[in-house]
VEXLUMZA-48593 format. One record per atom (N, C-alpha, C): residue in one letter; x, y, z. Coordinates in steps of 0.001 Angstrom, whole numbers, padded with zeros to 6 digits, always signed. Layout:
N
AXYZ ...
END
This chain:
326
M+070641-155047+079650 M+069633-154377+080369 M+068220-154603+079710 M+067168-154653+080665 M+065917-154949+080220 M+065339-153706+079443 T+064764-153943+078333 T+063973-152913+077552 T+062580-152760+077973 S+061891-151780+077443 S+060529-151617+077697 S+059634-152757+077056 Q+060113-153152+075909 Q+059439-154275+075195 Q+059667-155501+076045 D+060866-155752+076555 D+061143-156942+077486 D+060181-156966+078617 A+059948-155801+079205 A+059120-155636+080410 A+057737-155973+080004 L+057194-155425+078930 L+055815-155704+078518 L+055593-157222+078225 A+056614-157877+077657 A+056434-159312+077400 A+056439-160087+078752 L+057318-159661+079683 L+057294-160308+081022 L+056073-160011+081783 K+055439-158912+081588 K+054137-158568+082250 K+053081-159603+081825 E+052999-159885+080482 E+052009-160823+080018 E+052148-162231+080556 R+053484-162608+080660 R+053717-163919+081374 R+053253-163896+082722 I+053477-162878+083527 I+052951-162764+084896 I+051457-162826+084979 L+050886-162201+084084 L+049399-162172+084062 L+048772-163604+083906 N+049731-164483+083335 N+049394-165739+082961 N+049959-166783+083970 G+050388-166330+085146 G+050866-167142+086163 G+052319-167342+086422 Y+053102-166655+085596 Y+054688-166806+085687 Y+055090-166080+087014 Q+056094-166657+087648 Q+056659-166058+088763 Q+058171-165620+088305 I+058460-164337+088416 I+059746-163820+087834 I+060825-164216+088812 T+062074-164342+088207 T+063200-164775+088924 T+063898-163522+089588 K+064786-163774+090400 K+065661-162763+091117 K+066347-161905+090009 D+066987-162459+089068 D+067706-161768+088031 D+066733-160931+087187 E+065563-161413+086859 E+064647-160552+086136 E+064070-159362+087107 A+063921-159589+088247 A+063413-158541+089193 A+064534-157513+089252 L+065725-157856+089432 L+066820-156865+089501 L+066936-156111+088161 E+066722-156734+087066 E+066707-156030+085864 E+065612-154918+085744 L+064467-155437+086266 L+063308-154491+086209 L+063536-153247+087180 V+064093-153542+088334 V+064395-152475+089290 V+065395-151513+088578 R+066252-151843+087721 R+067243-151067+087107 R+066819-150511+085650 I+065547-150740+085285 I+065086-150402+083931 I+065268-148746+083900 E+065623-148426+082692 E+065948-146924+082556 E+064607-146168+082678 D+063652-146547+082012 D+062324-145848+082128 D+061430-146418+083193 K+061522-145804+084303 K+060823-146316+085587 K+059347-146212+085340 E+058791-145406+084512 E+057422-145278+084283 E+056821-146552+083606 V+057735-147257+082898 V+057267-148607+082357 V+057062-149604+083508 L+057991-149585+084441 L+057854-150495+085627 L+056562-150165+086428 Y+056338-148798+086673 Y+055225-148411+087506 Y+053895-148799+086771 Q+053853-148587+085548 Q+052672-149001+084692 Q+052414-150487+084695 M+053482-151255+084584 M+053454-152731+084691 M+052860-153171+085924 A+053428-152632+087081 A+052771-152877+088498 A+051387-152596+088548 D+050944-151458+088032 D+049496-151037+088157 D+048713-151982+087285 D+049095-152362+086127 D+048444-153300+085231 D+048178-154658+085966 I+049316-155139+086568 I+049248-156420+087305 I+048232-156332+088492 R+048275-155148+089172 R+047277-154914+090320 R+045865-154950+089793 R+045582-154275+088722 R+044234-154187+088204 R+043792-155575+087627 H+044701-156278+087122 H+044341-157645+086545 H+043854-158620+087601 F+044577-158602+088745 F+044285-159662+089784 F+043364-159066+090768 L+043393-157736+091117 L+042708-157167+092158 L+041590-156150+091807 K+041516-155950+090504 K+040558-154907+089991 K+040890-153536+090703 N+039905-152743+091068 N+040175-151511+091699 N+039762-151633+093165 D+039665-152771+093664 D+039396-152926+095152 D+040510-152442+096032 F+040171-151848+097084 F+041158-151250+097974 F+040690-151555+099473 E+041602-152053+100285 E+041271-152562+101701 E+041982-151609+102670 M+041194-151267+103642 M+041776-150407+104765 M+041826-151320+106038 C+042799-151261+106777 C+042967-151864+107991 C+043480-150886+109125 S+043257-151117+110351 S+043792-150359+111404 S+044214-151123+112617 I+045059-150516+113438 I+045614-151237+114535 I+045513-150405+115845 I+045687-151039+116959 I+045676-150393+118260 I+046905-150839+118991 N+047655-149937+119539 N+048844-150303+120357 N+048452-150824+121642 A+048176-152237+121678 A+047567-152807+122816 A+048384-152982+124093 R+049757-152971+123847 R+050606-153078+124902 R+051874-152267+124551 S+052400-151368+125287 S+053446-150530+124746 S+054710-150534+125599 G+055813-150450+124930 G+057095-150263+125570 G+057691-151370+126292 K+058971-151246+126813 K+059631-152233+127552 K+059888-153508+126832 C+060112-153392+125568 C+060347-154672+124816 C+061821-155114+125042 S+061940-156463+125113 S+063251-156974+125402 S+064157-157039+124220 E+063596-156925+123023 E+064340-157109+121794 E+065106-155729+121368 D+066112-155923+120640 D+066986-154752+120363 D+067034-154228+118972 C+065808-154382+118297 C+065649-153927+116955 C+066064-152447+116798 K+066917-152162+115924 K+067437-150784+115808 K+066528-149695+115402 W+065434-150101+114886 W+064475-149109+114374 W+063377-148702+115344 C+063308-149504+116406 C+062022-149434+117177 C+062121-148676+118476 S+061168-147676+118730 S+061122-146924+119826 S+060577-147601+121127 Q+060050-148764+120935 Q+059609-149591+122035 Q+060533-150458+122765 S+061699-150520+122060 S+062791-151344+122653 S+063406-150751+124042 A+063444-151644+124895 A+064076-151199+126402 A+065499-150834+126211 H+066146-151316+125085 H+067477-151104+124899 H+067881-149620+124389 H+066728-148807+123986 H+066952-147531+123514 H+066265-146478+124424 N+066862-145258+124324 N+066386-144210+125175 N+065448-143311+124430 T+064164-143784+124459 T+063090-142974+123715 T+062100-142541+124859 N+061230-141783+124286 N+060088-141253+125251 N+058749-141932+125029 V+058803-143194+124463 V+057583-143924+124135 V+056791-144148+125421 E+055425-144199+125266 E+054586-144378+126443 E+054715-145875+126745 V+054551-146224+128054 V+054705-147533+128617 V+053444-147962+129280 Y+052786-148929+128814 Y+051514-149471+129610 Y+051247-150949+129363 P+050621-151677+130266 P+050351-153056+129993 P+049161-153310+129067 L+048749-154427+128907 L+047617-154759+127948 L+046367-153946+128283 I+045808-153343+127211 I+044662-152418+127447 I+043427-153216+127840 A+042468-152425+128289 A+041127-153000+128748 A+040234-153274+127567 S+039403-154234+127613 S+038634-154629+126545 S+037710-153488+126016 P+037091-152595+126914 P+036127-151655+126376 P+036891-150611+125352 V+038178-150355+125621 V+038959-149481+124881 V+039102-149985+123451 A+039430-151321+123379 A+039608-152026+122012 A+038294-152089+121302 V+037237-152405+121983 V+035871-152575+121359 V+035481-151209+120726 A+035648-150121+121560 A+035233-148769+121023 A+036045-148391+119809 M+037331-148634+119770 M+038116-148301+118637 M+037743-149231+117364 A+037414-150503+117653 A+037108-151328+116529 A+035797-150810+115942 R+034877-150492+116869 R+033497-149936+116368 R+033645-148692+115588 D+034474-147837+115989 D+034699-146472+115225 D+035250-146782+113971 N+036294-147687+113805 N+036853-148004+112535 N+035898-148608+111685 A+035119-149542+112110 A+034110-150245+111250 A+033156-149340+110739 K+032709-148254+111491 K+031801-147239+110893 K+032369-146516+109774 Q+033757-146391+109741 Q+034357-145648+108679 Q+034735-146490+107432 G+034407-147718+107481 G+034746-148639+106361 G+035919-149350+106342 V+036619-149426+107523 V+037766-150082+107738 V+037477-151691+107799 A+038245-152485+107092 A+037928-153926+106985 A+038467-154750+108076 K+039706-154451+108420 K+040426-155273+109497 K+040936-154439+110677 F+040895-155167+111950 F+041315-154402+113047 F+042219-155374+113849 S+043437-154886+114283 S+044397-155671+114966 S+044897-155144+116295 L+045016-155980+117245 L+045748-155633+118427 L+047201-155896+118180 V+048058-154978+118593 V+049482-155060+118312 V+050168-154836+119719 T+051025-155784+120114 T+051608-155749+121453 T+053125-155670+121297 S+053683-154793+122210 S+055227-154801+122266 S+055714-156151+122879 G+056924-156356+122617 G+057599-157504+123287 G+057883-158606+122403 R+058751-159552+122793 R+059145-160780+122043 R+057956-161630+121884 T+057093-161685+122916 T+055976-162573+122847 T+055019-162170+123889 L+053963-162946+124162 L+053000-162619+125290 L+053066-163784+126339 S+052838-163526+127527 S+052586-164515+128493 S+051297-165204+128251 Q+051063-166454+128823 Q+049846-167008+128641 Q+048650-166306+129113 T+048880-165564+130228 T+047885-164872+130840 T+047341-163739+129802 D+048365-163029+129240 D+047985-161985+128251 D+047356-162613+127012 V+047733-163704+126610 V+047104-164377+125488 V+045611-164633+125780 D+045406-165127+127025 D+043967-165436+127421 D+043221-164130+127547 K+043865-163023+127973 K+043198-161770+128049 K+042783-161248+126672 S+043806-161428+125773 S+043625-160904+124322 S+042509-161660+123721 C+042452-162979+123934 C+041274-163799+123317 C+039950-163229+123877 G+039990-162840+125131 G+038786-162335+125685 G+038310-160993+124966 I+039389-160207+124731 I+039090-158906+124005 I+038526-159191+122610 Y+039118-160237+121888 Y+038620-160609+120523 Y+037196-161079+120646 N+036839-161795+121609 N+035546-162319+121727 N+034522-161229+121972 D+034934-160213+122746 D+034056-158991+123053 D+033911-158188+121771 I+034959-158082+120885 I+034762-157215+119811 I+033845-158070+118699 R+033993-159407+118680 R+033143-160075+117829 R+031613-160016+118091 K+031430-159930+119394 K+029955-159843+119895 K+029388-158525+119399 E+030213-157439+119285 E+029627-156058+119205 E+029970-155417+117801 V+030925-155955+117067 V+031455-155179+115939 V+031550-156069+114774 D+031200-155598+113606 D+031234-156405+112281 D+032630-155956+111705 I+033688-156628+112047 I+035015-156298+111519 I+035840-157577+111540 H+036729-157717+110537 H+037663-158819+110552 H+038817-158609+111591 L+039169-159615+112180 L+040190-159442+113319 L+041485-160083+112976 C+042654-159344+113344 C+043944-159711+113137 C+044689-159517+114427 A+045916-160152+114506 A+046807-159972+115677 A+048180-159910+115259 S+048970-159146+116091 S+050395-158978+115947 S+050959-158971+117310 M+051360-160255+117711 M+051915-160423+119157 M+053168-161125+119327 G+054012-161005+118290 G+055406-161524+118424 G+055467-162999+118168 L+056384-163669+118764 L+056753-165037+118556 L+055953-165951+119398 L+054708-166156+119150 L+053899-167014+120044 L+054175-168439+119665 T+053598-169339+120536 T+053678-170728+120298 T+052615-171190+119309 K+052728-172483+118748 K+051672-173017+117925 K+050312-173014+118670 A+050343-173433+119882 A+049102-173588+120714 A+048496-172170+120974 Q+049278-171158+121128 Q+048725-169871+121294 Q+048181-169211+120065 L+048803-169583+118927 L+048237-169095+117686 L+046897-169849+117385 Q+046869-171108+117766 Q+045530-171747+117562 Q+044537-171199+118509 Q+044842-170811+119679 Q+043918-170084+120640 Q+043412-168810+120026 L+044330-168080+119439 L+043737-166854+118730 L+042786-167141+117611 A+043194-168156+116800 A+042248-168530+115709 A+040894-169011+116205 D+040912-169752+117288 D+039647-170174+117901 D+038794-168925+118439 A+039452-167907+118795 A+038841-166719+119249 A+038323-165736+118215 G+038510-166270+116962 G+038007-165435+115878 G+038966-164605+115120 V+040207-164676+115547 V+041314-163978+114670 V+041517-164682+113342 E+041569-163898+112316 E+041627-164443+110903 E+042974-164334+110328 H+043789-163357+110715 H+045099-163111+110086 H+046056-162821+111162 Y+047318-163381+111007 Y+048424-163043+111957 Y+049421-162246+111268 H+049880-161258+111984 H+050894-160247+111388 H+052241-160489+112089 C+053213-160835+111243 C+054515-161035+111774 C+055561-160622+110696 N+055912-159337+110834 N+056888-158735+109875 N+058219-159361+109854 L+058626-159766+108705 L+060085-160183+108428 L+061007-159010+108619 E+060421-157738+108270 E+061003-156505+108440 E+062045-156065+107293 T+062873-157125+106876 T+063785-156769+105833 T+064285-158048+105267 A+065353-157978+104312 A+065749-159215+103752 A+066495-159984+104797 P+066459-161312+104720 P+067074-162247+105697 P+068567-161969+105734 S+069247-161563+104592 S+070623-161308+104660 S+070985-160035+105421 F+069972-159137+105615 F+070250-157868+106223 F+069794-157807+107708 F+068804-158665+108018 F+068143-158597+109396 F+069147-158682+110557 P+070274-159588+110506 P+071138-159739+111687 P+071904-158407+111916 T+072008-157484+110931 T+072657-156222+111257 T+071815-155279+111979 L+070476-155637+112113 L+069512-154627+112770 L+069009-155238+114060 C+069064-156514+114248 C+068521-157194+115458 C+069360-158360+115833 T+069665-158503+117143 T+070481-159663+117503 T+069775-160522+118601 T+068591-160153+118945 T+067908-160860+120066 T+066886-161923+119490 H+066629-161833+118224 H+065735-162861+117543 H+066251-163006+116091 T+065760-163955+115440 T+066293-164216+114001 T+065090-164350+113035 T+065434-164120+111773 T+064375-164394+110683 T+063926-165830+110795 E+064733-166768+111118 E+064266-168159+111247 E+063246-168355+112269 E+063280-167615+113330 E+062236-167607+114417 E+060873-167120+113957 K+061045-165956+113221 K+059780-165486+112610 K+059208-166346+111592 L+060073-166973+110672 L+059484-167947+109722 L+058727-169137+110458 Q+059239-169608+111543 Q+058622-170647+112340 Q+057279-170219+112806 T+057246-168981+113424 T+055965-168404+113848 T+054996-168431+112716 I+055403-167898+111503 I+054487-167742+110388 I+054000-169224+110064 Q+054824-170151+110021 Q+054479-171483+109625 Q+053466-172048+110592 W+053605-171840+111919 W+052670-172245+112838 W+051281-171571+112665 A+051338-170185+112328 A+050177-169450+112203 A+049366-170102+110964 K+050017-170399+109929 K+049458-171148+108766 K+048805-172380+109252 E+049454-173169+109960 E+048960-174426+110514 E+047736-174281+111355 A+047609-173047+111977 A+046342-172824+112786 A+045228-172275+111888 G+045535-172134+110591 G+044494-171602+109703 G+044451-170132+109606 L+045437-169465+110085 L+045494-168047+109945 L+046093-167534+108615 G+045452-166481+108008 G+046154-165807+106847 G+047459-165035+107341 I+048282-164773+106424 I+049631-164287+106813 I+049748-162776+106329 C+049951-161915+107242 C+050334-160525+106942 C+051770-160314+107353 S+052703-159995+106359 S+053992-159927+106716 S+054709-158931+105772 G+055418-157940+106233 G+056140-156971+105375 G+057299-156417+106173 G+057421-155177+106143 G+058526-154571+106843 G+058836-153134+106609 I+060062-152709+106795 I+060439-151378+106589 I+061499-151215+105525 I+061428-150181+104724 I+062472-149821+103693 I+063174-148556+104133 G+064401-148493+103778 G+065166-147314+104083 G+065981-147394+105370 M+066196-148595+105788 M+067075-148903+106929 M+068563-149096+106558 G+068915-148860+105359 G+070227-149033+104978 G+070576-150288+104098 E+069369-150917+103803 E+069509-152142+102876 E+069785-151747+101485 S+070307-152677+100732 S+070684-152434+099303 S+069434-152611+098481 E+069539-152218+097209 E+068520-152480+096161 E+068265-153989+095984 E+069439-154771+095956 E+069300-156170+095798 E+068542-156776+097020 Q+068840-156232+098281 Q+068193-156769+099405 Q+066621-156449+099442 R+066297-155392+098883 R+064858-155088+098775 R+064156-156153+097949 V+064926-156571+096739 V+064329-157570+095936 V+064313-158880+096693 E+065396-159217+097493 E+065454-160470+098219 E+064288-160451+099202 F+063962-159431+099877 F+062844-159253+100829 F+061566-159593+100084 A+061308-158937+098985 A+060110-159320+098310 A+059914-160722+097853 L+061062-161276+097372 L+061004-162702+097029 L+060783-163734+098255 T+061391-163204+099368 T+061150-164130+100571 T+059604-164049+101059 L+059047-162885+100891 L+057623-162834+101164 L+056767-163583+100242 R+057214-163736+098962 R+056435-164616+098043 R+056640-166056+098471 E+057844-166442+098948 E+057995-167883+099398 E+057078-168250+100577 I+056809-167281+101348 I+055874-167577+102627 I+054476-167400+102230 D+054163-166993+100990 D+052879-166635+100592 D+052066-165592+101437 A+052763-164500+101683 A+052157-163448+102376 A+050990-162896+101706 Q+049696-162880+102261 Q+048568-162402+101612 Q+048506-160840+101634 S+049191-160341+102750 S+049103-158902+102893 S+050509-158520+103313 I+051040-157399+102526 I+052411-156986+102656 I+052488-155492+103026 P+052535-155226+104210 P+052707-153755+104598 P+054053-153225+104349 I+054194-152134+103637 I+055519-151504+103456 I+055635-150206+104241 N+056430-150182+105228 N+056659-148977+105988 N+057944-148336+105409 I+057952-146961+105485 I+059029-146167+105017 I+059704-145636+106351 L+060999-145937+106544 L+061593-145613+107942 L+061397-144154+108222 N+060937-143966+109523 N+060855-142576+110102 N+061841-142712+111244 P+063030-142304+111224 P+064050-142549+112202 P+063577-141876+113538 I+063438-142525+114668 I+062907-142051+115918 I+064074-141697+116757 E+064117-140499+117250 E+065178-140015+118112 E+065342-140923+119282 G+066618-141350+119590 G+066903-142322+120666 G+067091-143694+120104 T+066780-143994+118942 T+067008-145292+118241 T+068322-145369+117499 P+068943-146435+117397 P+070246-146433+116775 P+070321-145906+115360 L+069141-146019+114693 L+069050-145638+113165 L+068846-144095+113079 A+068604-143355+114090 A+068292-141994+114073 A+069603-141249+113583 G+069602-140670+112483 G+070648-139869+112031 G+071743-140721+111364 K+071419-141972+111141 K+072502-142902+110629 K+072136-143482+109215 T+071002-143170+108713 T+070484-143699+107493 T+070163-142530+106534 Q+070418-142838+105201 Q+070074-141919+104220 Q+068679-142106+103713 K+067985-141004+103610 K+066567-141151+103225 K+066477-141722+101783 L+065519-142666+101438 L+065317-143112+100172 L+064735-142008+099274 T+065179-141933+098003 T+064530-141128+097087 T+063182-141433+096678 E+062415-140499+096164 E+061149-140733+095712 E+061072-141990+094638 E+062058-141903+093826 E+062177-142963+092762 E+062418-144271+093448 E+063273-144318+094533 E+063482-145635+095229 E+062385-146181+095793 I+061494-145303+096405 I+060336-145819+097170 I+059304-146284+096181 L+059005-145536+095114 L+057979-145947+094185 L+058470-147251+093460 T+059754-147269+093153 T+060270-148569+092486 T+060119-149685+093449 T+060348-149574+094753 T+060059-150622+095730 T+058667-151065+095750 F+057724-150142+095790 F+056351-150488+095686 F+056067-151319+094451 A+056536-150867+093292 A+056163-151538+092063 A+056820-152923+092015 I+058085-153115+092411 I+058681-154494+092316 I+058135-155464+093201 F+057661-154881+094501 F+056970-155886+095353 F+055564-156386+094739 R+054933-155529+094013 R+053714-155885+093304 R+054020-156894+092209 V+055114-156648+091385 V+055408-157570+090354 V+055801-158935+090758 I+056486-158966+091933 I+056968-160219+092506 I+055907-160935+093245 N+054860-160192+093817 N+053757-160778+094506 N+052515-160210+093905 P+052178-160761+092740 P+050985-160118+091959 P+049576-160136+092600 K+049348-161128+093554 K+048052-161273+094063 K+047925-160763+095538 A+048959-160382+095951 A+049082-159891+097441 A+048476-158559+097623 K+047978-158162+098894 K+047545-156919+099077 K+048888-156041+099558 I+049327-155321+098652 I+050550-154522+098992 I+050063-153253+099650 R+050472-153080+100851 R+049827-152116+101831 R+050681-151015+102131 F+050163-149744+101939 F+050802-148580+102541 F+050778-148678+104101 A+051852-148342+104777 A+051951-148365+106254 A+052526-147114+106756 A+053455-147103+107658 A+053978-145805+108242 A+054879-145277+107238 G+055075-143897+107484 G+056042-143247+106580 G+055537-142459+105383 R+054139-142633+105239 R+053488-142035+104071 R+053766-140599+103854 Q+054123-139985+105021 Q+054542-138398+104895 Q+055578-138224+103883 E+056453-139261+103727 E+057529-139149+102858 E+057206-138996+101347 I+055939-139464+101059 I+055520-139467+099644 I+054114-138861+099459 A+053705-137990+100526 A+052485-137378+100451 A+052320-136452+099148 H+053467-135879+098811 H+053324-135006+097595 H+053165-135775+096253 V+053307-137112+096260 V+053193-137953+095026 V+052252-139066+095366 M+051306-138976+096265 M+050443-140026+096562 M+049632-140677+095527 D+049110-139762+094644 D+048444-140141+093577 D+049260-141092+092549 K+050511-140739+092445 K+051392-141580+091575 K+051795-142850+092365 A+051924-142784+093667 A+052224-143950+094479 A+051128-145046+094347 L+049873-144497+094364 L+048743-145397+094166 L+048785-146195+092884 R+049526-145692+091887 R+049548-146224+090548 R+050821-147101+090463 C+051363-147433+091601 C+052619-148350+091411 C+052258-149703+091979 G+050887-150053+091964 G+050579-151420+092290 G+049972-151612+093715 M+049731-150482+094457 M+049254-150556+095847 M+047879-150900+095800 S+047373-151679+096892 S+045937-152041+096843 S+045375-152115+098276 A+046100-151528+099254 A+045587-151587+100630 A+046418-150611+101380 A+045802-150277+102676 A+046535-149202+103372 A+046215-149503+104912 L+047229-149154+105746 L+047044-149129+107253 L+046706-147728+107505 V+045410-147511+108079 V+044986-146140+108244 V+044767-145806+109731 G+044620-144568+109980 G+044468-144133+111349 G+045802-143892+112049 D+045713-143670+113421 D+047014-143499+114054 D+047641-144959+114149 L+049024-144844+114027 L+049800-146033+114022 L+050392-146317+115378 L+051371-147073+115447 L+051942-147434+116871 L+052482-146312+117662 T+053477-145710+117163 T+054198-144588+117830 T+054278-143389+117057 T+053653-143362+115849 T+053726-142168+114949 T+052306-141969+114481 L+052064-140603+114094 L+050715-140291+113645 L+050515-140874+112301 G+049394-141505+112087 G+049011-142009+110779 G+048271-140989+109929 S+047139-141514+109437 S+046388-140660+108608 S+044886-140565+108995 S+044198-139623+108530 S+042793-139482+108692 S+042029-140471+107731 V+041208-141272+108319 V+040525-142354+107609 V+039552-141605+106514 A+038849-140589+106956 A+038022-139859+106036 A+038798-139228+104819 E+040003-138755+105067 E+040787-138183+104078 E+041286-139231+103103 D+041620-140297+103762 D+041977-141489+102769 D+041000-141901+101921 V+039750-142032+102471 V+038584-142609+101709 V+038356-141674+100486 E+038453-140342+100792 E+038212-139242+099815 E+039311-139445+098666 M+040520-139577+099121 M+041516-139682+098152 M+041395-141005+097290 L+041076-142044+097813 L+040946-143369+097196 L+039869-143297+096212 E+038673-142767+096650 E+037589-142682+095623 E+037761-141751+094570 K+038598-140703+094853 K+038930-139730+093753 K+039824-140420+092699 N+040583-141526+093089 N+041497-142170+092228 N+040723-143348+091663 G+039550-143516+091814 G+038692-144658+091220 G+038825-145951+091843 Y+039182-146008+093180 Y+039239-147202+093988 Y+037832-147486+094608 K+037598-148725+094918 K+036384-149190+095639 K+036837-149729+096896 I+036318-149061+097990 I+036702-149585+099330 I+036008-150859+099629 V+036702-151919+100003 V+036083-153133+100197 V+036296-153645+101685 R+035473-154420+102160 R+035466-154965+103487 R+035575-156424+103634 S+035857-157087+102531 S+035884-158515+102579 S+037364-159127+102840 
END
């Protein structure tokens, strides 16, 4: 079993460029004194990222009627949920939201669309929206639009999109138990094409869907392999009508904080990002911030209420973070 001294020695190696192995990561996850792991993660975060903290926001740009059968998702047409259904939003709506977020110090803004992919018509319309935002708002642009083609990803890049979001969602070994209509390999291909188009990669997923401790480590290591620059970590909020509602056991506070920390240790330079499910750890948010986190998805989320941007800024500044927009 890894001792506190072993962890400290390992931390120094990571600060000097070492990438930990799967076995070392599993030993860290199981370390008896979790505070050692949390401090290790925070030290690594401060070494590589200082006290910089980045906020991003999203707009649910097309909602519902998704053909995919992902067990966690309320937007799947396979599940009986009360999610709102609408086509691609109008450009003025997106521009107004982007402007409001930019005024509050949010660095990045993304259109997120339901469905396996977009038609070429909707890709063209999305590019028009991004061009409108660029003309009127000083904010970095991201996109989350499913399994697009290489040409479509290049089209987004040409329209000013800088980062593409494609969640792996969970460990490759666990994903087939949660979704049968597409594969991790298809996601990895999309991510590779996005890289070839010059887009930065945002990829994370959801914890608490029934995966094992080992699979959470596998997940973090896979994200390291694809060089994800931003890693959003959602905590499952089982939505009534989805297959996971009432079927999963909530993660403990320790399991959540340990996941945050090990994702940082495995991905020392990435922006490990709070995403949905923060209400599960609201009572220990100050402690969660000290587990290596350096970014957050703020405002209203896709189908659940997110957070107040102003409240987040106040909390972050109280904890000594500097809000950055680069």
